PASEBA-1860 file (N, C-alpha, C; in nm, 3 decimals):
! residues 157
1> MVPDDPLH> 8.860/10.517/14.306/8.848/10.395/14.198/8.719/10.428/14.124 ~ 8.729/10.406/14.000/8.614/10.421/13.889/8.538/10.292/13.897 ~ 8.406/10.300/13.922/8.334/10.188/13.926/8.301/10.128/13.781 ~ 8.262/9.994/13.783/8.248/9.920/13.657/8.119/9.959/13.587 ~ 8.023/10.025/13.657/7.902/10.059/13.604/7.926/10.169/13.487 ~ 7.891/10.137/13.350/7.910/10.238/13.250/7.833/10.361/13.257 ~ 7.725/10.356/13.340/7.636/10.477/13.360/7.689/10.553/13.477 ~ 7.784/10.516/13.556/7.824/10.595/13.666/7.903/10.713/13.613
9> PRAGLRIL> 7.876/10.841/13.667/7.919/10.966/13.627/8.081/10.957/13.604 ~ 8.154/10.882/13.687/8.299/10.874/13.678/8.352/10.765/13.587 ~ 8.262/10.688/13.521/8.299/10.574/13.448/8.389/10.634/13.316 ~ 8.359/10.753/13.279/8.428/10.801/13.164/8.573/10.825/13.172 ~ 8.621/10.837/13.301/8.763/10.853/13.335/8.842/10.747/13.286 ~ 8.802/10.611/13.289/8.877/10.510/13.230/8.903/10.525/13.075 ~ 8.796/10.588/13.014/8.801/10.604/12.872/8.907/10.707/12.830 ~ 8.914/10.826/12.917/8.992/10.929/12.894/9.148/10.883/12.916
17> AFERRQLP> 9.157/10.786/13.019/9.300/10.742/13.043/9.358/10.655/12.929 ~ 9.258/10.574/12.876/9.290/10.491/12.770/9.339/10.580/12.648 ~ 9.244/10.691/12.619/9.276/10.775/12.505/9.415/10.851/12.528 ~ 9.444/10.893/12.654/9.555/10.972/12.669/9.675/10.892/12.639 ~ 9.683/10.763/12.673/9.786/10.674/12.652/9.805/10.649/12.501 ~ 9.698/10.637/12.423/9.708/10.616/12.282/9.715/10.745/12.203 ~ 9.706/10.859/12.264/9.733/10.984/12.188/9.857/10.998/12.105 ~ 9.980/10.973/12.157/10.093/10.980/12.069/10.070/10.900/11.941
25> HLVVLFLC> 10.021/10.778/11.947/10.001/10.684/11.830/9.900/10.735/11.739 ~ 9.798/10.808/11.785/9.702/10.873/11.700/9.758/10.982/11.631 ~ 9.835/11.065/11.709/9.897/11.185/11.642/9.983/11.136/11.521 ~ 10.073/11.029/11.559/10.165/10.995/11.440/10.091/10.924/11.329 ~ 9.986/10.864/11.364/9.901/10.802/11.257/9.836/10.916/11.159 ~ 9.797/11.009/11.224/9.734/11.131/11.166/9.833/11.195/11.068 ~ 9.950/11.219/11.135/10.063/11.283/11.054/10.102/11.201/10.930 ~ 10.113/11.076/10.945/10.154/10.997/10.849/10.038/10.987/10.737
33> TTLVAAAL> 9.932/10.968/10.769/9.817/10.968/10.682/9.805/11.107/10.597 ~ 9.821/11.225/10.680/9.812/11.344/10.601/9.929/11.353/10.500 ~ 10.059/11.310/10.541/10.161/11.317/10.453/10.131/11.235/10.328 ~ 10.083/11.119/10.346/10.057/11.028/10.227/9.940/11.100/10.143 ~ 9.835/11.149/10.218/9.726/11.217/10.130/9.771/11.329/10.050 ~ 9.855/11.414/10.127/9.922/11.534/10.052/10.001/11.480/9.929 ~ 10.094/11.373/9.950/10.164/11.330/9.838/10.083/11.280/9.719 ~ 9.966/11.223/9.758/9.876/11.178/9.652/9.800/11.284/9.582
41> TLSPAGPG> 9.775/11.391/9.656/9.688/11.516/9.610/9.777/11.595/9.512 ~ 9.905/11.597/9.544/9.999/11.705/9.475/10.024/11.630/9.339 ~ 10.048/11.707/9.239/10.090/11.648/9.104/10.233/11.652/9.101 ~ 10.298/11.540/9.064/10.445/11.529/9.047/10.495/11.629/8.949 ~ 10.612/11.671/8.963/10.685/11.746/8.853/10.716/11.667/8.752 ~ 10.701/11.734/8.626/10.734/11.663/8.510/10.883/11.687/8.473 ~ 10.923/11.630/8.367/11.057/11.650/8.306/11.090/11.798/8.290 ~ 11.187/11.847/8.355/11.230/11.978/8.334/11.144/12.079/8.406
49> DHPLRLFS> 11.046/12.037/8.486/10.939/12.114/8.557/10.980/12.086/8.697 ~ 11.030/12.189/8.767/11.067/12.169/8.903/10.959/12.177/9.019 ~ 10.858/12.281/8.981/10.757/12.301/9.102/10.661/12.186/9.103 ~ 10.608/12.160/9.224/10.509/12.064/9.241/10.370/12.142/9.201 ~ 10.260/12.071/9.176/10.135/12.148/9.158/10.025/12.091/9.223 ~ 9.947/12.179/9.280/9.829/12.150/9.353/9.718/12.205/9.281 ~ 9.626/12.108/9.209/9.520/12.139/9.126/9.568/12.235/9.008 ~ 9.669/12.200/8.947/9.729/12.276/8.836/9.798/12.411/8.873
57> LPLPETCS> 9.796/12.450/9.010/9.865/12.563/9.049/10.014/12.531/9.091 ~ 10.117/12.587/9.032/10.251/12.565/9.072/10.275/12.601/9.230 ~ 10.350/12.527/9.295/10.376/12.565/9.436/10.525/12.616/9.442 ~ 10.545/12.717/9.518/10.684/12.775/9.519/10.787/12.672/9.581 ~ 10.909/12.687/9.532/11.004/12.615/9.591/11.045/12.695/9.733 ~ 11.060/12.604/9.838/11.067/12.670/9.964/11.197/12.637/10.051 ~ 11.314/12.597/9.976/11.426/12.558/10.065/11.509/12.683/10.103 ~ 11.492/12.727/10.227/11.566/12.844/10.278/11.718/12.831/10.272
65> FLGLTGLP> 11.759/12.699/10.299/11.901/12.673/10.306/11.971/12.697/10.172 ~ 11.891/12.645/10.054/11.942/12.664/9.918/11.950/12.815/9.902 ~ 11.849/12.876/9.929/11.834/13.018/9.911/11.942/13.102/9.973 ~ 11.985/13.067/10.100/12.085/13.144/10.171/12.219/13.117/10.120 ~ 12.250/12.984/10.107/12.399/12.926/10.098/12.418/12.895/9.939 ~ 12.322/12.872/9.855/12.333/12.817/9.718/12.375/12.685/9.717 ~ 12.363/12.602/9.829/12.391/12.461/9.843/12.256/12.394/9.881 ~ 12.241/12.265/9.821/12.124/12.194/9.861/12.133/12.143/9.999
73> CPGCGLTR> 12.010/12.148/10.086/12.015/12.088/10.207/11.990/11.938/10.214 ~ 12.010/11.865/10.318/11.984/11.728/10.307/11.850/11.686/10.249 ~ 11.748/11.768/10.266/11.623/11.723/10.219/11.573/11.787/10.082 ~ 11.661/11.852/10.013/11.631/11.923/9.884/11.582/11.821/9.790 ~ 11.458/11.830/9.728/11.404/11.748/9.638/11.325/11.636/9.704 ~ 11.325/11.631/9.833/11.265/11.518/9.908/11.113/11.523/9.881 ~ 11.039/11.639/9.890/10.894/11.648/9.866/10.860/11.588/9.731 ~ 10.936/11.643/9.625/10.900/11.603/9.502/10.930/11.461/9.480
81> SVVAAAHG> 11.041/11.403/9.545/11.056/11.275/9.530/10.963/11.177/9.591 ~ 10.898/11.215/9.709/10.797/11.142/9.778/10.675/11.159/9.693 ~ 10.632/11.262/9.644/10.529/11.277/9.562/10.547/11.192/9.435 ~ 10.656/11.185/9.365/10.663/11.094/9.266/10.644/10.945/9.286 ~ 10.715/10.916/9.407/10.696/10.774/9.453/10.568/10.737/9.480 ~ 10.490/10.827/9.549/10.348/10.800/9.573/10.260/10.784/9.449 ~ 10.304/10.840/9.339/10.242/10.829/9.220/10.294/10.718/9.125 ~ 10.390/10.651/9.185/10.441/10.532/9.113/10.560/10.550/9.031
89> DLAASWGF> 10.623/10.666/9.010/10.721/10.707/8.922/10.852/10.682/9.005 ~ 10.901/10.576/9.014/11.031/10.551/9.109/11.142/10.614/9.027 ~ 11.162/10.623/8.898/11.263/10.684/8.838/11.284/10.843/8.855 ~ 11.166/10.899/8.841/11.163/11.042/8.884/11.193/11.067/9.034 ~ 11.142/10.980/9.115/11.161/10.997/9.260/11.311/10.980/9.286 ~ 11.389/10.884/9.227/11.521/10.873/9.252/11.600/11.005/9.192 ~ 11.546/11.054/9.080/11.614/11.168/9.024/11.607/11.289/9.110 ~ 11.488/11.315/9.180/11.472/11.428/9.266/11.553/11.414/9.409
97> HRLGALTL> 11.543/11.298/9.461/11.618/11.253/9.579/11.629/11.118/9.606 ~ 11.745/11.076/9.636/11.757/10.916/9.624/11.691/10.851/9.749 ~ 11.652/10.918/9.851/11.578/10.853/9.958/11.437/10.886/9.969 ~ 11.372/10.935/9.853/11.236/10.965/9.867/11.134/10.846/9.865 ~ 11.169/10.738/9.790/11.084/10.626/9.787/11.102/10.550/9.928 ~ 11.221/10.549/9.979/11.239/10.477/10.112/11.178/10.559/10.217 ~ 11.179/10.687/10.221/11.113/10.782/10.303/10.961/10.754/10.315 ~ 10.906/10.738/10.186/10.751/10.707/10.184/10.735/10.569/10.231
105> FYILLQAM> 10.806/10.475/10.212/10.799/10.341/10.263/10.803/10.349/10.407 ~ 10.885/10.428/10.466/10.897/10.428/10.607/10.765/10.496/10.682 ~ 10.725/10.594/10.608/10.597/10.660/10.647/10.481/10.558/10.651 ~ 10.482/10.492/10.551/10.375/10.392/10.546/10.380/10.270/10.649 ~ 10.512/10.235/10.665/10.534/10.147/10.787/10.486/10.200/10.927 ~ 10.521/10.319/10.955/10.487/10.393/11.067/10.331/10.397/11.080 ~ 10.262/10.425/10.970/10.110/10.432/10.981/10.053/10.308/11.012 ~ 10.114/10.191/10.937/10.057/10.068/10.973/10.082/10.018/11.119
113> FRLGILIF> 10.209/10.042/11.175/10.238/10.014/11.307/10.148/10.101/11.401 ~ 10.125/10.216/11.380/10.046/10.310/11.481/9.899/10.250/11.477 ~ 9.849/10.212/11.347/9.711/10.164/11.347/9.700/10.038/11.426 ~ 9.794/9.954/11.406/9.802/9.817/11.476/9.804/9.843/11.643 ~ 9.873/9.946/11.680/9.879/9.964/11.832/9.734/10.021/11.865 ~ 9.662/10.100/11.782/9.549/10.160/11.819/9.435/10.051/11.806 ~ 9.442/9.954/11.718/9.350/9.855/11.712/9.365/9.750/11.819 ~ 9.491/9.713/11.846/9.521/9.605/11.950/9.607/9.687/12.053
121> PQGTAAVF> 9.527/9.760/12.148/9.589/9.829/12.252/9.678/9.755/12.349 ~ 9.635/9.633/12.371/9.720/9.555/12.463/9.853/9.509/12.402 ~ 9.859/9.511/12.274/9.966/9.482/12.202/10.029/9.345/12.223 ~ 10.141/9.310/12.132/10.190/9.181/12.147/10.342/9.211/12.143 ~ 10.424/9.116/12.172/10.569/9.132/12.159/10.607/9.171/12.025 ~ 10.543/9.104/11.932/10.564/9.133/11.788/10.550/9.276/11.738 ~ 10.426/9.323/11.799/10.399/9.462/11.759/10.490/9.547/11.811 ~ 10.517/9.545/11.954/10.612/9.642/12.014/10.757/9.608/11.963
129> GTGTWLNR> 10.793/9.496/11.922/10.923/9.472/11.863/10.934/9.543/11.717 ~ 10.828/9.558/11.655/10.822/9.635/11.526/10.853/9.782/11.559 ~ 10.797/9.826/11.672/10.824/9.975/11.713/10.970/9.998/11.726 ~ 11.036/9.897/11.798/11.177/9.915/11.816/11.256/9.921/11.696 ~ 11.215/9.839/11.601/11.289/9.839/11.461/11.261/9.958/11.386 ~ 11.131/10.022/11.399/11.103/10.141/11.331/11.183/10.254/11.388 ~ 11.205/10.258/11.511/11.292/10.369/11.574/11.440/10.351/11.535 ~ 11.480/10.223/11.525/11.629/10.210/11.472/11.613/10.254/11.317
137> GLIGLAIL> 11.510/10.222/11.250/11.500/10.261/11.106/11.513/10.417/11.096 ~ 11.447/10.480/11.185/11.462/10.627/11.170/11.595/10.678/11.188 ~ 11.668/10.614/11.280/11.817/10.664/11.312/11.884/10.626/11.173 ~ 11.862/10.504/11.126/11.932/10.461/11.000/11.895/10.558/10.881 ~ 11.781/10.599/10.875/11.743/10.693/10.758/11.809/10.827/10.785 ~ 11.811/10.869/10.914/11.895/11.003/10.928/12.027/10.985/10.902 ~ 12.089/10.875/10.921/12.231/10.854/10.883/12.242/10.851/10.726 ~ 12.139/10.796/10.655/12.152/10.793/10.510/12.124/10.934/10.446
145> YGINWLIT> 12.051/11.010/10.522/12.033/11.136/10.470/12.168/11.220/10.470 ~ 12.232/11.195/10.577/12.385/11.261/10.587/12.464/11.225/10.482 ~ 12.462/11.087/10.468/12.557/11.033/10.364/12.519/11.081/10.224 ~ 12.387/11.076/10.195/12.325/11.117/10.067/12.364/11.283/10.043 ~ 12.355/11.345/10.152/12.395/11.494/10.143/12.543/11.522/10.101 ~ 12.628/11.443/10.173/12.777/11.455/10.148/12.793/11.410/10.009 ~ 12.735/11.308/9.955/12.757/11.268/9.807/12.715/11.366/9.724 ~ 12.603/11.441/9.754/12.551/11.546/9.673/12.642/11.655/9.674
153> LARLL> 12.686/11.697/9.790/12.786/11.805/9.806/12.923/11.781/9.728 ~ 12.953/11.653/9.730/13.094/11.623/9.669/13.085/11.628/9.511 ~ 12.965/11.604/9.465/12.940/11.613/9.325/12.939/11.751/9.273 ~ 12.885/11.848/9.368/12.867/11.990/9.329/13.018/12.063/9.342 ~ 13.097/12.025/9.422/13.216/12.097/9.452/13.338/12.037/9.371
END
């Protein structure tokens, strides 16, 4: 048993146990924050300009599926779409990928939920209920990616 005295040598074990339980939420919050920061750091592609830019340097297009098959993958254009949405250009975001703005919205919701879990570790039914809806939302988003891909392929063929 860990004593209540904060100066006791084993008192830090309680803190480690708390941190271990919160680690998955911290990791997801870090990933979401990194994705949003990257989207805000990259320059959105302009009209007729496909590559993204990092400090005026064009980034290469990296879709291996497109390179191998000549067909777009379910996520083709998603990075450009999220970057455009992060910069407030929803029309360009829709043009690059129909689910880019929704994906950015989902990432922001995940970040807020994880931050809430970290700030209020005891949680409430409302907070944990939100997590359930976010999980269901991820499944819904995956289904939408599949439908969007089928629509894209149907237009190409």
